[in-house]
N, C-alpha and C positions, 0 to 999 in steps of 0.2 A: 790301351795305352794312350793317355792324353798328352797334348803338346806341353802343358805345364809341367807335367812330371818329367818329360824328356829334356825340357829346358833346365830344369833344376839340376838334373843328373849331368848335363853337359857343363854347367857352372861349377859343380863340385870337381869334376875331372879337370877342367882348366886350372882352377884355383890349386888343386894338389901339384900340378906340373909347375906352376909358378912358384909355390912356396918351397918346393924341393930346392929350389936354387938360392934360397935365402937362408943365411945362417941362423940358429937358434938365439944367439946373442943380439943379433940385430933386431930380431922380432921382439925379444924381451924388452931391449932399450926403447923401441918404438912404443910398445904397450905401456910401459911406465912413464913416458914423456906425454901421452895423450892426457892424463889426468892424474892428480894427486890420489894415491892409494893410502888405505889404512896401514898395510904393511908392504914391504917391498918383496919381489919375487926371490926365492932363494938363489944363492950365487951359482950352485951347480942344480940345474934343471934336469931331470931325468925324464925324458920322453920316449915313449914306446912308438916304434913306427913299424910299418909293414910295407914290403915291397910287392904289392898285389898287381 
């Protein structure tokens, strides 16, 4: 097990914890404000999540 792999794993774990606290609508709004898109995201976004 290399250090790089473990580091990547820890980053993913920490980001998962951070993004659980942020609502989907805020994430969608931020994404759309970053750059003009060809199409907008749908109003109701279905996101599958798992509590592993």
